ChimeraX commands (.cxc) that place a marker at each C-alpha (Angstrom):
marker #1 position -19.21,-7.34,-26.03 radius 0.5
marker #1 position -15.60,-6.27,-25.54 radius 0.5
marker #1 position -13.21,-8.90,-24.27 radius 0.5
marker #1 position -9.63,-8.18,-23.27 radius 0.5
marker #1 position -6.79,-10.67,-23.54 radius 0.5
marker #1 position -3.42,-9.99,-21.94 radius 0.5
marker #1 position -0.10,-11.32,-23.17 radius 0.5
marker #1 position 3.61,-10.63,-23.00 radius 0.5
marker #1 position 4.44,-11.59,-19.45 radius 0.5
marker #1 position 7.38,-13.71,-18.48 radius 0.5
marker #1 position 10.36,-14.20,-16.22 radius 0.5
marker #1 position 13.05,-11.54,-16.22 radius 0.5
marker #1 position 15.92,-10.50,-14.02 radius 0.5
marker #1 position 15.89,-7.24,-12.12 radius 0.5
marker #1 position 16.61,-4.38,-14.48 radius 0.5
marker #1 position 15.08,-6.15,-17.43 radius 0.5
marker #1 position 12.17,-5.13,-19.61 radius 0.5
marker #1 position 8.91,-6.55,-20.84 radius 0.5
marker #1 position 6.20,-5.28,-23.12 radius 0.5
marker #1 position 2.67,-6.34,-22.33 radius 0.5
marker #1 position -0.17,-6.28,-24.81 radius 0.5
marker #1 position -3.89,-6.16,-24.25 radius 0.5
marker #1 position -5.96,-7.07,-27.28 radius 0.5
marker #1 position -9.64,-6.29,-27.43 radius 0.5
marker #1 position -12.07,-8.42,-29.39 radius 0.5
marker #1 position -14.39,-5.49,-29.82 radius 0.5
marker #1 position -13.94,-1.82,-30.41 radius 0.5
marker #1 position -11.64,-0.28,-27.85 radius 0.5
marker #1 position -12.54,3.26,-28.76 radius 0.5
marker #1 position -15.81,2.97,-26.88 radius 0.5
marker #1 position -13.85,2.56,-23.64 radius 0.5
marker #1 position -12.67,5.99,-22.65 radius 0.5
marker #1 position -10.06,4.91,-20.15 radius 0.5
marker #1 position -8.18,1.64,-20.08 radius 0.5
marker #1 position -5.74,0.61,-17.43 radius 0.5
marker #1 position -3.14,-1.93,-16.55 radius 0.5
marker #1 position -3.74,-3.47,-13.19 radius 0.5
marker #1 position -1.67,-5.91,-11.22 radius 0.5
marker #1 position -2.27,-8.24,-8.36 radius 0.5
marker #1 position 0.51,-9.58,-6.22 radius 0.5
marker #1 position -0.07,-12.52,-3.88 radius 0.5
marker #1 position -2.19,-11.48,-0.93 radius 0.5
marker #1 position -2.87,-8.02,-2.33 radius 0.5
marker #1 position -5.72,-6.24,-4.05 radius 0.5
marker #1 position -5.74,-5.30,-7.70 radius 0.5
marker #1 position -3.61,-2.19,-8.09 radius 0.5
marker #1 position -4.02,0.26,-10.94 radius 0.5
marker #1 position -0.51,0.94,-12.20 radius 0.5
marker #1 position -1.21,2.86,-15.39 radius 0.5
marker #1 position -4.14,4.18,-17.39 radius 0.5
marker #1 position -4.75,5.93,-20.67 radius 0.5
marker #1 position -7.69,7.71,-22.24 radius 0.5
marker #1 position -8.74,7.72,-25.88 radius 0.5
marker #1 position -7.10,11.12,-26.14 radius 0.5
marker #1 position -3.81,9.72,-24.89 radius 0.5
marker #1 position -3.88,11.16,-21.39 radius 0.5
marker #1 position -1.90,8.89,-19.09 radius 0.5
marker #1 position -1.62,8.29,-15.40 radius 0.5
marker #1 position 0.89,6.23,-13.48 radius 0.5
marker #1 position 1.11,4.95,-9.98 radius 0.5
marker #1 position 4.00,6.42,-8.07 radius 0.5
marker #1 position 5.63,3.03,-7.85 radius 0.5
marker #1 position 6.08,2.77,-11.62 radius 0.5
marker #1 position 6.56,6.37,-12.71 radius 0.5
marker #1 position 9.60,6.76,-14.89 radius 0.5
marker #1 position 9.80,3.02,-15.52 radius 0.5
marker #1 position 6.53,2.05,-17.19 radius 0.5
marker #1 position 4.86,3.55,-20.23 radius 0.5
marker #1 position 1.32,2.88,-21.35 radius 0.5
marker #1 position 0.19,3.40,-24.91 radius 0.5
marker #1 position -2.94,2.79,-26.91 radius 0.5
marker #1 position -3.55,1.93,-30.53 radius 0.5
marker #1 position -7.23,2.38,-31.21 radius 0.5
marker #1 position -6.91,1.16,-34.80 radius 0.5
marker #1 position -5.52,-2.15,-33.55 radius 0.5
marker #1 position -7.79,-2.27,-30.51 radius 0.5
marker #1 position -4.73,-2.79,-28.38 radius 0.5
marker #1 position -3.18,-1.21,-25.32 radius 0.5
marker #1 position 0.43,-1.76,-24.36 radius 0.5
marker #1 position 2.52,-1.49,-21.25 radius 0.5
marker #1 position 6.24,-1.07,-21.71 radius 0.5
marker #1 position 7.95,-2.02,-18.48 radius 0.5
marker #1 position 11.58,-1.05,-17.99 radius 0.5
marker #1 position 13.95,-1.50,-15.10 radius 0.5
marker #1 position 11.74,-4.15,-13.61 radius 0.5
marker #1 position 12.15,-4.89,-9.94 radius 0.5
marker #1 position 11.15,-7.87,-7.81 radius 0.5
marker #1 position 8.31,-5.86,-6.30 radius 0.5
marker #1 position 6.77,-5.66,-9.78 radius 0.5
marker #1 position 6.11,-9.37,-9.66 radius 0.5
marker #1 position 2.38,-9.87,-10.10 radius 0.5
marker #1 position -0.31,-10.97,-12.48 radius 0.5
marker #1 position -1.03,-8.08,-14.81 radius 0.5
marker #1 position -4.50,-7.39,-16.16 radius 0.5
marker #1 position -6.08,-4.87,-18.43 radius 0.5
marker #1 position -9.44,-3.45,-17.57 radius 0.5
marker #1 position -11.33,-0.21,-17.51 radius 0.5
marker #1 position -10.04,2.52,-15.29 radius 0.5
marker #1 position -10.21,4.06,-12.80 radius 0.5
marker #1 position -12.91,1.53,-11.96 radius 0.5
marker #1 position -12.52,-2.00,-13.31 radius 0.5
marker #1 position -16.01,-2.52,-14.64 radius 0.5
marker #1 position -15.20,-5.55,-16.75 radius 0.5
marker #1 position -14.73,-9.06,-15.52 radius 0.5
marker #1 position -11.14,-9.92,-14.77 radius 0.5
marker #1 position -9.46,-12.09,-17.35 radius 0.5
marker #1 position -6.64,-14.55,-16.79 radius 0.5
marker #1 position -4.01,-11.84,-16.94 radius 0.5
marker #1 position -0.37,-12.39,-17.72 radius 0.5
marker #1 position 2.25,-13.32,-15.14 radius 0.5
marker #1 position 5.26,-11.10,-14.67 radius 0.5
marker #1 position 8.00,-12.48,-12.48 radius 0.5
marker #1 position 11.13,-10.51,-11.70 radius 0.5
marker #1 position 14.06,-12.23,-10.06 radius 0.5
marker #1 position 16.81,-10.48,-8.15 radius 0.5
marker link #1:1,2 radius 0.2
marker link #1:2,3 radius 0.2
marker link #1:3,4 radius 0.2
marker link #1:4,5 radius 0.2
marker link #1:5,6 radius 0.2
marker link #1:6,7 radius 0.2
marker link #1:7,8 radius 0.2
marker link #1:8,9 radius 0.2
marker link #1:9,10 radius 0.2
marker link #1:10,11 radius 0.2
marker link #1:11,12 radius 0.2
marker link #1:12,13 radius 0.2
marker link #1:13,14 radius 0.2
marker link #1:14,15 radius 0.2
marker link #1:15,16 radius 0.2
marker link #1:16,17 radius 0.2
marker link #1:17,18 radius 0.2
marker link #1:18,19 radius 0.2
marker link #1:19,20 radius 0.2
marker link #1:20,21 radius 0.2
marker link #1:21,22 radius 0.2
marker link #1:22,23 radius 0.2
marker link #1:23,24 radius 0.2
marker link #1:24,25 radius 0.2
marker link #1:25,26 radius 0.2
marker link #1:26,27 radius 0.2
marker link #1:27,28 radius 0.2
marker link #1:28,29 radius 0.2
marker link #1:29,30 radius 0.2
marker link #1:30,31 radius 0.2
marker link #1:31,32 radius 0.2
marker link #1:32,33 radius 0.2
marker link #1:33,34 radius 0.2
marker link #1:34,35 radius 0.2
marker link #1:35,36 radius 0.2
marker link #1:36,37 radius 0.2
marker link #1:37,38 radius 0.2
marker link #1:38,39 radius 0.2
marker link #1:39,40 radius 0.2
marker link #1:40,41 radius 0.2
marker link #1:41,42 radius 0.2
marker link #1:42,43 radius 0.2
marker link #1:43,44 radius 0.2
marker link #1:44,45 radius 0.2
marker link #1:45,46 radius 0.2
marker link #1:46,47 radius 0.2
marker link #1:47,48 radius 0.2
marker link #1:48,49 radius 0.2
marker link #1:49,50 radius 0.2
marker link #1:50,51 radius 0.2
marker link #1:51,52 radius 0.2
marker link #1:52,53 radius 0.2
marker link #1:53,54 radius 0.2
marker link #1:54,55 radius 0.2
marker link #1:55,56 radius 0.2
marker link #1:56,57 radius 0.2
marker link #1:57,58 radius 0.2
marker link #1:58,59 radius 0.2
marker link #1:59,60 radius 0.2
marker link #1:60,61 radius 0.2
marker link #1:61,62 radius 0.2
marker link #1:62,63 radius 0.2
marker link #1:63,64 radius 0.2
marker link #1:64,65 radius 0.2
marker link #1:65,66 radius 0.2
marker link #1:66,67 radius 0.2
marker link #1:67,68 radius 0.2
marker link #1:68,69 radius 0.2
marker link #1:69,70 radius 0.2
marker link #1:70,71 radius 0.2
marker link #1:71,72 radius 0.2
marker link #1:72,73 radius 0.2
marker link #1:73,74 radius 0.2
marker link #1:74,75 radius 0.2
marker link #1:75,76 radius 0.2
marker link #1:76,77 radius 0.2
marker link #1:77,78 radius 0.2
marker link #1:78,79 radius 0.2
marker link #1:79,80 radius 0.2
marker link #1:80,81 radius 0.2
marker link #1:81,82 radius 0.2
marker link #1:82,83 radius 0.2
marker link #1:83,84 radius 0.2
marker link #1:84,85 radius 0.2
marker link #1:85,86 radius 0.2
marker link #1:86,87 radius 0.2
marker link #1:87,88 radius 0.2
marker link #1:88,89 radius 0.2
marker link #1:89,90 radius 0.2
marker link #1:90,91 radius 0.2
marker link #1:91,92 radius 0.2
marker link #1:92,93 radius 0.2
marker link #1:93,94 radius 0.2
marker link #1:94,95 radius 0.2
marker link #1:95,96 radius 0.2
marker link #1:96,97 radius 0.2
marker link #1:97,98 radius 0.2
marker link #1:98,99 radius 0.2
marker link #1:99,100 radius 0.2
marker link #1:100,101 radius 0.2
marker link #1:101,102 radius 0.2
marker link #1:102,103 radius 0.2
marker link #1:103,104 radius 0.2
marker link #1:104,105 radius 0.2
marker link #1:105,106 radius 0.2
marker link #1:106,107 radius 0.2
marker link #1:107,108 radius 0.2
marker link #1:108,109 radius 0.2
marker link #1:109,110 radius 0.2
marker link #1:110,111 radius 0.2
marker link #1:111,112 radius 0.2
marker link #1:112,113 radius 0.2
marker link #1:113,114 radius 0.2
marker link #1:114,115 radius 0.2
view
């Protein structure tokens, strides 16, 4: 069974960058669409970016032009490059299937952006 483990979060100042990684224990190719989700305190999980096996991407309006999702099927890994981070990006970031998060939520990785 596929398990996803997020990493790469941290504390950065506004305008900084982070690169998140999501490593799959099983074959990632079987999952057609993977997404990066985030959950801020008191809010629902929000899908911020997704990518298909063919490389088709989608971004939430709030991150367009700043975030870039990529997928390496050979390494069973999906990435999220986050540039020009803003305080409102502060959240726990998760990877999961998209557009519906069928898998159980993992621990995620904390991203904190200070102003």
